[in-house]
N, C-alpha and C positions, 0 to 999 in steps of 0.2 A: 349736819354740817357744823363745823367749828366756826366760831365767830371771834377772831382774835385781833382784828384790825380793820381799817377803813376798806381795804381791798376785799376782805371777807364780807363786809356789809354790802358793798356794791354788788358782789357776786350773788349774794342772797336775794337782793332785789331784782337783779337781772333774770334770775331763775323763776321769779314769781310773775306769771303772765298777767294776773289781775293788777298788780302794782305797775307793771310796765304799761298796760292799757291806760291806767289813770294818769301816769306821767305823759303819755302821748296826748290824752285829752287836754291836759293843762297846757302843754306846749302849743297846742293848736290855737290858743288864745293870743299867742305872740305878745305876752305881757312883758313890760320892762322889769328886769331884775326879779324874775319870778322863781319861786321855790314851792315845793310841797314839804311841809315840815311837821314837827312835833310828833304826835301819836302815830302818824302814818309810818314813820321810820322806827321810832322807839318800840312800838308794840310788835312790829315784825321781828326785831332783834330779840326782845324778851320772850316772844312766843317760841322762837327757835331755841333759845337757851334753856327754856323750860321743857323742850321736847314736845310741844303741842303739835298735833297733826291738823288741827282745825284753827283757822284764824280767829283771834279774839275780835269781836265786833268793835267798830270804831263809831263814836258818836258823830264824828264829822271828818271830812278830809280837808285839811287846812291848806289852801292855795293862797300864798301871799305874793305880793309884788310891790314895787316902789315906783310911784309916779307922782312927783310933787306938782305936776301941771294939771292934775285933775283929782281934786279931793272930794268929789261927789260920791256919797254913799250909794246913790242910785246906779252909778257905773258898776260898782261891785255886784249889785243885784243883777244887772244885765249879764255880767260874766257868769254868775251862778246859773241864770236861766239858760245861757248858751251851753254850759256844761251839763245841766239837767236834760237838755234836748239830746245831747250825745249819749248820756247814760243816766236815766232817771232813778236808778236804784242806788246811786252813790249820794251820801249826805254831804253835798258840796258846801264849803264855806270859803268865800273869796274876800280877802281884805287887802286894802292898800295901806302898807305900813307907813307911807308918807303922811297919812292922816290919823293913824292909830294913837299917836301921842296925845291927841285931843281927847279921845275916849279914855285913855289911861291916866290922864293928868300928869304927864311926865314931859321932860324936854323932848324935842323932835328927834326922831331917828334919822340917821344919815344914809341908810340903805336897808335892804331887806336883811342882810347878814348882821348889821348892827341891831336890828329889831330882834332877830333870833338870839343874839347874845344876851338879850335882856329878858328872855323867857324865864320862868320861875326855877326850873331844875336844869342842871347840866345835862342830864340824860335825855331831856326833852329838847335841848338846844341843838337841834339837828335839822338839816334840810337837804332835799335832793331835787335835782332837775335833770333835763336832758340837754346836751350841747347840740350844736348844729349837725353833728353826725350821729345823733341819738345815743350817745354814750352818757352814762350816769355820772353826774358830778355830785359829790357829797360835801356839804359844809358842816363843820362841827367846831364852833368857836372855842369850845373847851375841850376839844379832843373827844375820843370815843372810849376812853378808859372807863368812865363811870357807867355808861350804858352797857358795855360788854361785861362789866363786873357786877351788874345788877345793883348798882349803888345809886340811890336817889338823894341828891344833896342840892341845896340852894346855890344858884349862881352868885358870883361876886356882886352883881348888880342888886340882887335881893338882899344880900347881907349888909349892903351899905345903907339901907333904909329900914327903920324899925317898922313902919306901917306895912311895907312890902313883905317884911319878914313875918309879920302877923298874918298877912294874906297867904303866904306860903304855907304856914302851919295849917290854916283852914283848908287850903286846897288839898294838902296831903290827906287830911282826914276825910274830906268829901270824895276824893278820887278813890280812896280805899284800894289802891292798886295791889296791896299785899294779899287781898282776898283772891285775886286772880293769879298773880305771879308770886307764889309763896316764898321764893328764894331771894326776894328783894331785901336789900339792907337800906333802911330809911334813916337819913341823917337830918337832924333838926337844927334850926338856927340857934 
């Protein structure tokens, strides 16, 4: 399947029963401002663009939400436990973006999409969720150009801060995505 735009990305996910199941599991939590983001979306696109017939394993499935009224980390763990009860084979990770600024030592995020916009790479700054009619909604604060053109570059947020730029460089080395997706073009700060 060709992946040229947001519509193609949504169609790609709609045709993946495993991804749709995961979206339904996450939706069942009824979290405020929830999304499944990062590698869940990015890796699917890169796998498709590389012609892979087998899914590249994910270290986790990032479910995020935004609830400034409950910043307890224990609540996140309860959500992870609930998701593990639905499907224990999935490496669930649930985070409330209303508290993640404390862990990341940055100013507070205003929403889940604001948090996604501050992810390290534009190609990773993606999220999907289901609306009330189970249609996929895609958020891409920097658009989908980079992810569908296999370009890995820092987000503007990363470029604004030298410390974050250094962490971006380390992350690119540690992730070593190019060893899996050989057609990637990596851009440095």
